[in-house]
N, C-alpha and C positions, 0 to 999 in steps of 0.2 A: 499924378506922374505913373509912367510906365516903368517899373522896377523889375531887374533880373538879378536874382542871387544865384551865384555859381558856388555849389557846395562840394564837398565830398563824401564818398560813400562809405561813412563810418558814423556810428552813433555818437562817439564822443566829438565830432565834428558838427552833427545836424543838430542834436538836441539843445546845445545852449543858444542857438539863434532863433529857434522856432517861436518863442515868445515875440521877438522883435518883428518876425514877418507877420505873426498873426496881428500885432498892433498895426502895422502898416496897412495890412488888407481890411481892418476894421475902420480904418480913417478913410477907406474909399480908394486906394491906390491900386491899380491893377499891378498883380505881382506875379511873375514867372519863377519857378525855383528849378534849375538846371541839376540834376541827380541823376545816378544810375537808376534803372528800372527797379530793383529791388527794394528802393527805399522811398518810391513814388507814393505809396499810400501814407507814408510816416509825414513827408512834407506837405501833402495834401490836408492832413488834420490841422495845418495852421490857416487854411482858407488860400492858400496860393495854388497857382495852378502849375502842376509838374511839368517839366520840359526833360522828358527821357532822354538819355543818352547812353551809349555803351561805354564800358569801363575797363581799364585794366588794373584796377587797384583790386586788391583782395576782397572778396564777398563775404562780408561778416555774417550775412544772413544764411551762408553755406558753412559756416565755421572756418572759413580760411584764415589763416594766421598770417600776421604782419611779420615782417623781418625784423630780428633784433640788431642787426648791424646798420649803423645809422646812414652810410653812406646809400646801402641798397634801398633804404627807406625813401632817401631824398630823390634818388634815382626813380623810385616808383611815380612821385609826384610830378618829376619832369615828364616821365613817359606819358602820365596821364594828361598832362597840359598839352603835350604834342597831339594827343589821341582826341581829346575833346574839342580844342581849337576849331578845328575846320567843321565839326558837327554843329556848334552853336553859330559859327559864321553864317553856315547855310540857313539852320533854323530862323536866325533874327535878321537876315540880310534886309527884310522888307518890313521888319517890325522892330527896329532898333530901341533899346531903352533909353530913359532920360538919365538913368543912374544905373550903374552895376553895383552889385554888393557882392563880397567874395569872402570865401573861406580863406584861412591861410594856405590851403592847397589848392585853391580855386583860381589857378594860374590863367586859365582861358578868359576870365574878367579882364584882367589887367593888360592882357595883350589886345583883346577886341576895344576895351574902353581907349587905349592908346591910338589904335587904327582909326577908330570913328569919332575921336573927340568927345567921348562919353566919361565923365568922371567915375571913378572907381574907389569905393570906400570897403575896406577890410572890415570884417565882423571877426575879432579873434577870441577864440575859445581858451587860449594858452597866454603863457607870459608873452611879452613883447621886447624888442630891442631896446637897450640902453647904451650910453656912449661907453664905447670899449667892450661892448658884448662878444665881439668876436673874438678878443683874447680871453676875456674871463670865462667864457664857455667852452673854450678848445676849439672854436669852429675853424679860427684860422690854421691851426695845427692839423685839422682833420682835413682840410681841402689842401694841404700840402703834402699829404701822404700820396703814392701813386695812384689810389684808387681815386681819393678826392679830387686830385688833379685832373684825372680822366673825366670824372664826373662834371667837374667845373667846365672843362673844354667843350663837352657834348651840350652843356647847358648854354654856354655862350655862344655856340654854333646855332643854336634854336632861336635864341634871342636876335641874333644877327639875321637869321633867315625870315624872322617875322617883322623885322624892321623896328625893334625895340633898342633902344641905345641905352641900356643900364646894364651893369656889371650882374652877374649871376647872384653875387652876394647881396646887392642892394634890391634886385627884383625879389629875391626869396624874404629877405629879412627887415626890409624897410619900405612899407606901403607908403603911398602918397597920403592917405590919411586912414585912421584906423579908431574904430569903436571896440572897446576893451571889455569883454563880458567876464572877468574875473574881478574879484575884490582887489583893490589897489594894494591892501594889506598882504597879499600873496605875491606880488610883483618884486622880484629881486632887483635891488638898487633902483627903486622908485624914484628916487630922487635925481636920477641920472637920465629918466625918460623923458623925451621931448614933448611938453604939453601942446605945443602947437600941431603936432602930427597925431597924437594919441590922446583919446578921450576915455577915461575908465568909467563906465556906467554900472560895473557890477554885474553878477549874475543875475539873469532874468528869471526869478524863481515865480513863475505863475500859481495860481491858487492850486491846480493839481486836484480839482474836486473828482475828476474820474478814477483817481487813485484810490479814493475812500478817505475816512476820517479814521482818528484814534481816540479812543474816549477815556482811557486810563493814564493816570499819572505814571511816570517811569522814573528810577533812580538812575539806572545805567542802560545804555545802548551800545551794543557792541555789533559793528559792522565791517567787513572787509571788501565791500562791493561785491562784483559778481565773478572775478577771476582767480582770488586767493582764497577761497572757501574752504577747499577740500584737505583739511588738516583736523581730524578729531582730537588730536592732543592739544591743539590751540584752544579749541572750544571748552573741553573739560577744564583747562587750566582757568580760563576766565570764568566759568561758571563757578568754580570753586572760590575764586578771589572775590567775586561779588554775590556768594551764598547769603541768603537772609535779606537781600535787598531786592526791590523790584527791577529785575534786570530781564532784558530782551535781547536775544541773541537772534541777529539775522544771518541764518547760516547758509542761505541759497540755496540752490537745487542740485548742487553738485555733490552732496553729503546725504548719507541716509541718518535722519535723526537717532535711528536705533544705535548708530555707532558712539553716541556720546553717552549711552548708559543713562541711569537714572540722574536726573537733574536735581540739584540741591533746592531745597524750598525756596519760591519767590522767583526762579530761573525759568524763563520760557523760551523754546527754540522755535523760529520760524523760517520757513523756506523764502517768503516775501512779506515786506510790511511796507506801508506807505511812509517812507523815511522821513519825509519834511514834517508831515502830520505828528509823527512821533517825537521829533525832534523838539516840536513846540510844548511838548509836556514833559521834557527829559532833562535831568539835573547834570548828567555826566554822559560825553560821547567818546567811545574807543573806537577809533578810525583808522583806516588805512593811509588816510591822508591823501587820497585823490582830490582833484580840484573841486568836483562836484560836492563829495561829501563834506570838505573843508568849507566850501561855500555856504552849505546849509547850515553847519554847526556855527559860522559868523553871523548868520542871518538870524538864527534862533537864539543867539548869546549863549551857547552852550559851551562850557570848558571842554576841551578834547586832549586825550591821551592819544597820540599820533605813534601807531606801528607801521612805519612806510615799508613797502614791499619792493618797489621798482620805480623805475624811470623818474617822473617829476616829484614823487611822493617824498622823497628825502628833502629836496629844496622846501617842499610845501610845510613839512613838520619844521624844518629850521625857522621858517617865516612865522608859524605860530608860536614857536618858543620864544623868537625876538618880540613878538608883538604882546606877549605876556598873556596870551589866551589858552596855552597848552604846554605839554610837556611831550618828550619822545621817550619811547621804551623800544630798543632795538629789538627785532624779531626774535633773534637767538636769545636774547635775555628775558624773556617773556616768562616771568614766574609767578605765584600768588603773591609773594612778597613784594615784587617789583610792582605789580599792578596797583596793590594796595597802597603802596607808597607814593605812587605817581597821583593816585586818585586824592590822598590826603593832601598832597602838596598844592592840588587846584582848590580844595574847599577853604577858601578864604574870601573874604569881604573884596580884598583888593583884585583878587581875579574875577570875581563876579561884576565887578565895577568895570574893569577893563573890558569884559566880554560885552557889556551893554553898550559901552562907547563903540566897540567896533560894529555891533548892530546898527546903532544909530549912523554912523559912517556910511556902511553899505547902504541903508535905505536913502540916505541923502544922495548917493550916487545917481539915483533915477531910473536905473534897470530899463526895461523895455520901451517904457514912454519917453525917456530921455533919449535913448538910441533912435526912436523914430523921429523925434524931435529935430535930432543931427542929420538924419538922412533927409527929411524935408527941407532942411537948409541948403541942400546941395543942389545946383542948377548946372546944365550944360553951359 
């Protein structure tokens, strides 16, 4: 098949689907990946052919920030759809795909798919809609504000101009079909998700040999991702909490290790680690509960202390607790005693058994191979 993936220019939107793209390429399909030019090399690493276009989204490769205001963020993706659709229409007019794949922000794929009669399958790197999600998430109220109503009217005008007979809420939130690249365990109200529309294949955690391996057993891994690391007091606290244990601090590159002072016996600090490889040899994971870290912790059956910092991390932490594989410590409540108590509460046979069950459930979901199977079942 000729497959065209329409992505969004952000690492968190691209990285989750690259193993799926690589699997489709390995099966002999001709895959184009529509993406802003700064990310062309990244998507080419999957074997797909980059289809470069200009973009109005913030350029993460230049450290341009995304807005905090949700309506402003939604408007950015609408503006991107309006900007990208004519570029892809011109590029693909004489080489139309058999199937469109689309990121949750890849609006051009759904517009052109409807215009050309080409099926469009979403690859979702985040939680998906459930029955009643508009009210549960506050989306209905948000679109009822003056700013939200103006955004909705603008979106409706664009859809009408493109000949798409869908309400903006449906276009944004309810795809024709979706392959969900997160663990079902992290999906809020999973029992209310439409199984005929959404298929959970879980995170596509490729082998990542290029990141290197890790040779030593670890008692505790502490990582806050890349954005929340510049807090020497936090690192000194966790170092003291796990002193004497084989503890790895993934402190990132935004902090000078010298700011941490002398570390206790057994504790080491690293600007970067091959996290998945380390987790395979780790007994306890202290994480900010980002989707990527939670997925890796689940896949490796590692109990987690969640210290959420922002956005979806609070919901992820709640899901980990509800599943019996983690506990939450609020960022303002991080003390030596709180961390040690949280660690002790996870050091039980029951927690370890539930972590193994969760890892088995994740493996059974199928990952990239299952996702590619589903794409191959789609025909115009």
